[in-house]
C-alpha positions in Angstrom: 2.9 -163.8 -23.3 1.7 -166.1 -20.5 3.6 -167.1 -17.4 1.7 -170.4 -17.4 3.8 -173.5 -16.9 1.6 -176.6 -17.1 4.2 -179.0 -15.5 4.9 -176.7 -12.6 1.1 -176.1 -12.2 0.5 -179.9 -12.2 3.2 -180.5 -9.6 1.9 -177.7 -7.4 -1.7 -179.0 -7.7 -0.5 -182.5 -6.9 1.3 -181.3 -3.7 -1.9 -179.3 -2.7 -4.3 -182.2 -3.4 -2.4 -185.0 -1.7 -1.7 -184.9 2.1 1.4 -187.1 1.6 3.1 -187.2 -1.8 6.5 -188.6 -2.8 8.3 -187.5 -5.9 10.6 -190.4 -6.7 12.5 -192.3 -9.4 10.2 -195.2 -10.4 7.1 -196.3 -8.5 6.6 -197.6 -5.0 6.3 -201.1 -6.4 9.4 -200.7 -8.6 11.7 -198.0 -7.3 14.4 -197.1 -9.9 17.1 -196.0 -7.3 18.1 -197.0 -3.8 17.3 -193.7 -2.3 13.7 -193.8 -3.6 13.5 -197.4 -2.4 14.6 -196.5 1.1 12.2 -193.6 1.3 9.3 -195.8 0.2 10.4 -198.5 2.7 10.2 -196.0 5.5 6.7 -194.9 4.5 5.5 -198.5 4.1 7.0 -199.5 7.4 4.7 -196.9 9.0 1.8 -198.1 6.8 1.5 -194.5 5.6 -0.9 -193.8 2.8 0.8 -191.7 0.2 0.6 -190.7 -3.5 3.7 -191.1 -5.6 5.0 -189.4 -8.8 7.7 -191.0 -11.0 9.9 -188.1 -12.2 11.7 -190.2 -14.8 9.3 -190.1 -17.7 9.9 -186.3 -18.3 13.1 -184.5 -17.2 11.0 -181.3 -16.9 9.2 -182.8 -13.9 12.5 -182.9 -11.9 13.5 -179.4 -13.1 10.2 -177.8 -12.1 9.9 -179.8 -8.8 13.3 -178.5 -7.8 12.3 -175.0 -8.7 9.3 -175.3 -6.5 11.0 -177.0 -3.5 14.5 -175.5 -3.8 15.7 -179.0 -3.1 18.1 -180.5 -5.8 17.8 -184.2 -5.1 15.2 -186.9 -5.6 13.2 -188.3 -3.8 11.3 -185.5 -2.2 8.6 -186.1 0.3 5.9 -183.5 0.9 3.5 -183.7 3.9 0.6 -181.2 4.2 2.0 -179.2 1.2 5.4 -178.8 2.9 8.7 -180.4 1.8 9.9 -182.8 4.5 13.1 -183.7 2.7 14.9 -186.4 0.8 16.0 -190.0 1.6 18.6 -189.2 4.4 16.2 -186.8 6.2 13.2 -189.2 5.9 15.3 -192.1 7.1 16.7 -190.2 10.1 13.1 -189.0 10.9 11.9 -192.6 10.7 14.6 -193.9 13.0 13.9 -191.1 15.6 10.1 -191.5 15.5 9.7 -188.0 14.1 8.4 -189.2 10.7 5.5 -191.1 12.4 4.6 -187.9 14.3 4.7 -185.7 11.2 2.4 -188.3 9.5 0.1 -188.7 12.5 0.9 -192.4 12.8 2.2 -194.7 15.5 5.9 -195.6 15.4 6.6 -199.4 15.3 8.2 -200.9 18.4 11.4 -201.5 16.5 12.4 -198.5 14.3 15.5 -199.7 12.7 16.2 -198.4 9.2 13.7 -200.2 6.9 15.1 -202.4 4.2 14.6 -201.2 0.7 12.8 -203.3 -1.8 14.8 -204.3 -4.9 14.7 -201.6 -7.6 13.0 -202.6 -10.4 5.0 -190.0 -20.1 4.1 -187.0 -18.1 3.1 -186.4 -14.6 1.5 -189.7 -13.4 0.4 -190.1 -9.8 0.1 -193.4 -8.2 -2.4 -192.9 -5.5 -1.8 -195.0 -2.4 -4.4 -193.2 -0.3 -7.1 -195.8 -0.5 
């Protein structure tokens, strides 16, 4: 019997392959919850390049992601293969300037909490790295 778990393997590979990756509800252009929208807004305010994975098409993605990260909520931001955190942590880090530092970017002059955009099968990655 094999211990292979294709979804867990795909998630781990995506985390390894992308320097900045956000597992979220919806897509960056159409977040499906306010928490995901706020996290995307923080990344976009810093003009960060990131990949995104919509966890909604397959409930197993969320289950396996949480098993890997030991973090129960969505969104989850990974930088350099390490979990940074969810919406509240990312927002606090953005406001303090710490997120820009973790991402190796310049903090904008005004770092108020970014406004979230209106919310609008399988592991699909939207690559924002170009």
